[in-house]
DRENMAR-315417 format. One record per residue: residue in three letters; x, y negated, z negated of N, C-alpha, C in turn. Coordinates in steps of 0.02 Angstrom, whole numbers, plus 32768, in hexadecimal, padded with zeros to 4 digits. Atoms other than C-alpha are relative to their C-alpha. Example, Ala and Ser with C-alpha at 12.3 -4.5 7.8 and 13.67 -1.06 7.14 Angstrom:
Ala802D803B8000826780E17E7A802D7FC48000/Ser7FD6803B800382AC80357E9B7FD97FC97FDB/
This chain:
Met80007FB98013CD41DBB40670804880177FF6/Val7FBD7FE5800CCDD7DC0A06237FFA804A7FF0/Phe80007FB98010CE09DCBF06057FEF800A7FB7/Ala800D7FEC8044CDC5DD12056A804080187FE0/Arg7FC17FED8022CE4CDD2E04E88009804B7FFD/Val7FFA7FB78005CE25DDE604D48017801D8042/Ala7FEB7FE67FBFCE38DE04058F804A7FF3800C/Ala7FB980107FF7CEE0DDAD0591802B802D7FD6/Gln7FD97FD6802DCF1DDE1104FC80048047801A/Thr80027FBC7FE8CEE6DEB705458028800A8040/Ala7FE17FF87FBECF26DE9905F3804C7FF87FFD/Leu7FBB80157FFACFD0DE5205C8802E801A7FC9/Arg7FD67FE98037D00DDEA2052680338032801A/Gly7FCB7FD27FEDD0B1DEF90541801E7FF28045/Ser7FE580107FBED0CDDEAE05EE803D7FD37FFA/Arg7FC8802F7FFDD16EDE57061B7FE77FC0801E/Met801980417FEBD14CDD9F062C80387FD88021/Ala7FD0802C7FDED1A2DD20069B7FE27FBC8008/Thr801780457FF7D197DC6506B77FDB7FFB8042/Val802980067FC5D110DC35073380237FD58034/Ala7FE780297FC8D14BDBF807DD7FD0800A8039/Arg802B7FF87FC7D0F0DBDC087C80198038802D/Ser7FED7FC77FD7D0EDDC7208F080287FEA803D/Ser7FD7800E7FC5D172DC7409777FFB80398031/Ser80087FCE7FCCD170DCD10A1A80428024800B/Leu7FC17FDB7FFCD1F7DD550A097FFA80408027/Gly80097FC17FDAD1AADDE30A7080267FFD8042/Leu7FDC7FFC7FC1D1FEDE1E0B0E7FCD80088038/Ala803180007FCAD199DDF70BAA801B8024803D/Gly7FF07FE37FBFD19CDE640C44803880327FFF/Ala7FC87FD18001D228DED70C077FE78047800C/Arg80127FBB7FF2D221DF880C47801B802D7FC9/Arg7FED7FD38036D224E00B0BBE800280488018/Gly7FFA7FBA7FECD254E0C10BC77FC280297FF1/Tyr803A7FD88013D1B1E0F90B787FC57FF58030/Ala8038800A7FD1D145E0BB0C09801C7FFC8047/Glu7FEB80027FBBD152E0D20CC47FF27FBC801F/Ala801180417FE4D0FEE02D0CE87FEC7FD27FC7/Val800C80308035D0EADF8F0C827FCA7FCF8016/Ser803480317FF4D04CDF270C7980147FBF7FDD/Asp7FF1803F8020D052DE700C4D7FCD7FEE7FCB/Lys8034800B8032CFBFDE830BD4800680327FC6/Leu80067FD5803ACFAEDEC80B257FB880177FF9/Lys80437FE98013CF19DF330AF37FFC7FFB7FB4/Leu800280108047CEEFDEEC0A487FC1801B7FDF/Ser80367FEE802ECE85DF3C09C1800E7FDD7FBE/Phe7FF88029803DCE6FDEC3092F7FC680127FD3/Ile80347FE08028CE0FDF1B08A480047FE97FB8/Leu8006800F8048CDD1DEED07F67FE1803E7FDF/Pro801B7FC18019CDC0DF9A07A67FD87FFA7FBF/His80248008803FCD7EDF5507007FBF7FD98009/Glu803F80227FF1CCF0DEF507557FDB802A8033/Val80237FD07FD6CC6CDF65079F7FBB7FE58012/Arg8046800C7FEECBC7DF5807FB7FE18044800C/Ser80237FC07FFACB44DFDF08057FEE800E8049/Ser80167FEA7FBECB24E04208A47FD3803D7FF7/Thr80317FCA8006CA92E0B908BE800F80378032/Arg7FF67FC67FD5CAADE16809027FC3802D7FFC/His80387FD17FFDCA24E1E10939801B80478005/Phe7FED7FBA7FFECA39E29A09147FC1802A8005/Cys803A7FD47FF7C9C1E321094F801380477FE9/Phe7FF27FBE801DC9BAE3C508ED7FC980318015/Phe802F7FCA7FF1C969E46909227FE9801F7FBE/Thr801B7FEA8040C8F6E4A008957FE080468003/Gly801A7FBC7FFBC8C1E54A08D67FC580058030/Thr80387FF27FD4C833E59909397FC380117FD7/Ser803E7FF48025C780E59708FA7FE080418017/Ser80237FC17FF0C709E62C09007FE07FFF8045/Asp801E80047FBDC6BBE5EC09A180347FF68037/Gly7FCC80027FCEC764E5E609F8801D7FBC800F/His7FE680437FF4C784E52A09F180407FF47FD8/His7FC180108020C831E4EC09C97FF87FBF7FD8/Gly8004803C802AC83FE470093B80417FDA7FFE/His7FC4802B8004C8B7E3DD09387FF27FC77FD0/Arg80058038802DC8D8E35408BD80357FCC8013/Ile7FD280367FF0C926E2AC08E780107FD97FC0/Val7FE98022803CC98DE25C085D80277FC28015/Leu7FDB803E7FF4C9CAE1A8085E80317FF57FC7/Leu7FCC800D8032CA6EE1890804801E7FBB800D/His7FE080417FFCCAB3E0DD07E0804980077FEA/Leu7FBA7FF4800ECB70E0EB07EB80277FBF8002/Pro7FD8803E8000CBEAE06207BB803780038035/Arg7FCB80067FCFCC61E0270842802A7FC27FF1/Pro7FD6803B800BCCF8DFB508297FF47FCA8035/Ile800880367FD1CCEBDF0B087A803F7FFC802C/Ala7FC980077FD1CD57DEFD09167FFA7FBC8022/Ile7FFF80417FDFCD81DE4B094B801480098049/Tyr7FEE7FEC7FBDCDD7DE9409E47FFF804C8002/Asp80057FB77FF9CDB6DF440A23802180158041/Ser7FD87FED7FC6CE40DF780A9B7FF67FCD8039/Ser800A80367FD0CE30DECF0AF180437FE8801C/Glu7FC280177FE1CEB2DE8C0B6A800F7FB87FEC/Val7FE980438012CF13DDF60B2980487FF78019/Thr7FBD800E7FE6CFB5DDA10B5C8036800A7FCB/Gln7FCD7FFE8035D011DD950AB57FDE7FFB7FBD/Val801880068045CFF7DDA709F9803B7FEC7FD5/Asn7FCC8017802ED05EDD46097A7FEB80117FB9/Ile80127FEA8043D063DD8D08CA80357FE77FCD/Ala7FD3800E8038D0AFDD620821800D80427FDC/Ser7FF17FBF801ED104DE0307EC802E7FF77FC4/Ala7FD48003803BD163DE2B074D80497FF88014/Ser7FBA80057FE9D203DE3407B4800D7FBF8027/Gly7FF7803F7FDCD1E5DD8C080A7FC97FF58033/Asp803280107FCDD176DD350888801480208042/Met7FEF7FE17FC1D16BDD8D092F7FC67FF88031/Gly803180017FCAD113DD8109D6800280428024/Ile80057FBE7FE1D0D6DE210A277FE27FF88045/Leu801580017FBAD0C8DE2E0AE47FFB8047801A/Ala80017FBF7FE0D0ABDEBD0B5B8047801D8002/Ala7FC07FDC7FFED138DF400B5C802A7FF67FC1/His7FDC80068040D166DF1B0AA7801380457FE6/Val7FE97FC0801CD1C9DFA40A517FCF80177FCA/Pro802F7FE88034D155E01309E7801C7FF47FBA/Ser7FEB800E8045D15CDFE2092F7FC47FF97FD4/Val8034800C8032D0F8DFCF089080187FC67FD4/Glu7FEE803C8026D0F8DF2608387FCD7FF37FC9/Glu802C80158036D0B1DEF8078F7FF27FB58008/Leu801380467FFAD051DE55079780037FDE7FBC/Arg80038029803CD06EDDCF07157FC97FCB800A/Pro803280357FF7CFF1DD4206F4801A7FCC8032/Gly7FE980307FCECFFADCD0078A7FD37FFE803D/Leu8027800C7FC3CFBDDC9E0835800880398032/Leu80007FCF7FC9CF8EDD1B08BB7FE27FDD803D/Glu801580227FC3CF81DCD4096B7FF780338039/Val800D7FD67FC5CF34DD2C0A017FFD7FD3803D/Val7FFD80287FC4CF62DCE20AA97FDC80258038/Glu80267FE57FC7CEE4DD030B33800A7FD2803C/Ser7FFB802A7FC4CEDCDCC20BE47FD77FC17FF9/Ser802B803A8009CE54DC4B0BAA80167FD17FC8/Gly7FE880298037CEB5DC070B168018802A7FC4/Thr7FE67FDF803CCEF3DC300A667FCE7FFE7FC8/Lys802C7FFC803ACE8CDC6A09D1802B80107FC2/Lys7FD87FF9803DCECCDC63091E7FD680197FC6/Trp801E7FE8803ECEA2DCBF087E80347FFC7FC8/Phe7FD47FF7803ACEEADCBD07CF7FF280457FE4/Val80077FBC801CCF09DD6E078F802580037FBD/Ser7FE27FFC8043CF30DD9B06DB8031803A7FFB/Gly7FD37FC78003CF8EDE3B07037FE68037802E/Gly80147FC97FD6CF87DEDF0762803B801D8025/Phe7FCB7FE27FD8CFEADF3907E97FF27FF6804A/Ala800380037FB7D00FDF2408A180298039801C/Thr7FDE7FC67FE3D03BDFBF090580037FF8804C/Val7FF780047FB8D085DFB109B3800A8047801A/His7FFD7FBD7FE2D065E0500A17801E7FFB8046/Pro7FEC7FFF7FBAD0ACE0850ABF7FC57FEC802D/Asn803480117FCFD04CE0520B5B7FDB7FBF7FEF/Asn801B8043800CD031DFA00B1E7FC37FFD7FD2/Lys80388000802FCFBADFC80A9080177FE37FBD/Leu7FF2801F8041CFB8DF5E09F27FC280077FD4/Val80377FF88030CF4CDF8A095B80117FD97FC1/Ile7FF78028803DCF3ADF0D08CD7FC880117FD0/Asn802F7FF48036CEE5DF42082C800D7FCC7FCA/Ala7FF780378030CECCDEA907BD7FD080087FC5/Ile802A7FFE803CCE8BDEA2070B7FC77FCE8008/Glu803080367FF4CE33DDFE073280197FD6803A/Ala7FED802F7FCACE32DD8707C77FC97FCC8007/Tyr802F80377FFACDE0DCDE07D4801B7FCD8032/Thr7FEB80367FD4CDE3DC58085A800F7FC37FD4/Leu7FE980388029CE35DBB8081E7FC97FCD7FF1/Asp80358031800DCD96DB51082D7FD280157FC6/Gln80267FEB803ACD4EDBB6079C801E7FE77FBE/Phe7FDE8017803CCDC6DB6207227FFE7FB47FFB/Ser7FFB8047800FCDC6DAB806D180467FF17FE7/Thr7FBC80128015CE72DA6806C280017FE97FB8/Glu800380198045CE3EDA1106217FF680397FCE/Ala800D7FC8802DCDFBDAB105D4803E802C7FF8/Val7FC47FD78004CE9ADB1005FF80357FDD7FD6/Arg7FD080268027CF06DA8505B77FF080047FB5/Ser80147FFC8046CEA2DA880515800C80467FE3/Ala7FF57FBC8018CEA9DB460508804A800F7FF7/Leu7FB87FF68007CF65DB430524801A7FDF7FC0/Ala7FEA8023803DCF7DDAC204997FEB80287FC2/Asp80187FD88039CF14DB2D0422802C803E7FF7/Ala7FD77FC38004CF78DBCA044D80467FF07FE7/Gln7FBD80148017D01DDB6F043480007FF07FB5/Arg800580108047CFE2DB2F038B7FFD80407FD6/Val80067FC18025CFB0DBDE0352804280268002/Ala7FC07FDC7FFAD054DC28039380347FE57FD0/Ser7FCE801F802BD0B8DBAD032B7FEE80037FB6/Thr801580018047D052DBBE028B7FE480437FE8/Ala801E7FC08012D017DC74028D8024801F7FC4/Ser7FE47FE4803DD02FDCCC01E78011804A8006/Ser7FF27FB97FF7D037DD7D022C8020800C8044/Pro7FE17FF17FBFD09EDDCD02B77FCC800E8036/Glu80337FF07FCFCFFFDE0B030A7FE07FC1801D/Ala801F803E7FE9CFAEDD60031280317FD7802B/Lys7FCE80247FD9D050DD1403518008801E8046/Ala7FF87FDE7FC0D062DD9703DA7FC47FF2802D/Glu803C800E7FD9CFAEDD7D041280017FB8801B/Ala7FFD80467FEACFC6DCC1041980357FF68035/Glu7FCB80077FCED068DCD2047B7FE9801B8044/Ile801C7FE67FC2D00DDD3D04FC7FD27FCC8020/Glu802C80347FE7CF8ADCB5050B80277FC5801D/Val7FD680367FE6D010DC310521801B80138045/Glu7FE67FE97FBFD05ADC9905AE7FCC7FFA8037/Val803680017FCECFB3DCA906077FED7FB88011/Tyr801780457FF3CF7EDBF305F380367FD68022/Thr7FCA80247FDED029DBB3062780018011804B/Ala80037FEA7FBBD01FDC1B06C67FC37FE38024/Leu803D801A7FE2CF6DDBE306E580067FB5800E/Gln7FF680477FF6CF9CDB2D06CF802C7FF2803D/Ala7FD480067FC5D028DB41074E7FDA800F8041/Ala80277FEF7FC4CFB0DB9507C87FD07FC88013/Leu802E80367FF2CF33DB0807B780237FC3801E/Ser7FDB80387FE5CFBADA8907DD800F8008804A/Ser7FF27FF27FB8CFD0DADD08887FC17FF6802A/Arg803E80087FDACF1BDABC08B780057FC4802F/Ser7FFF80377FD0CF0CDA5409527FBB7FE38009/
């Protein structure tokens, strides 16, 4: 399975791109910050896919008036409301490693508040039970005070959803189109695909 070309084009157009590297742990552990009186050793992570939704049902009860015999009327309405998929919902984790437009970085508790644009690359979540990895095509990571980290990703897939051979083939096709495209638009689209597939190939090489 590989990313759809349209998704890659939409998510990454206009973003600053960088060469893929494996995430390194650059966060500051255990440092006391002025914005908090006490420092926890855990991050509260919310990892959200706002463009992928599931339906949730809500019940609403409306008063419809009083009948001639004095009985109150009510109507119950069921509404199906879309909700973004949350891979993590304010869950405690040890560390999150991201591929940002400004460089790879590791985020630990007590990290300085910041906003980072995500480039195509590996996102690692370190829990007490082990490490989980996703490939994300883009998005933003926001570090809040009090050890809160919110990641909004355009797309996120676990590495076992990809075929190394399929990614290699898609990358070769994108490189061919980028070198032979007759229009600036087609060339730009192909170059975006090359960026994504190159990053994905590097992420797959880190699979253990």
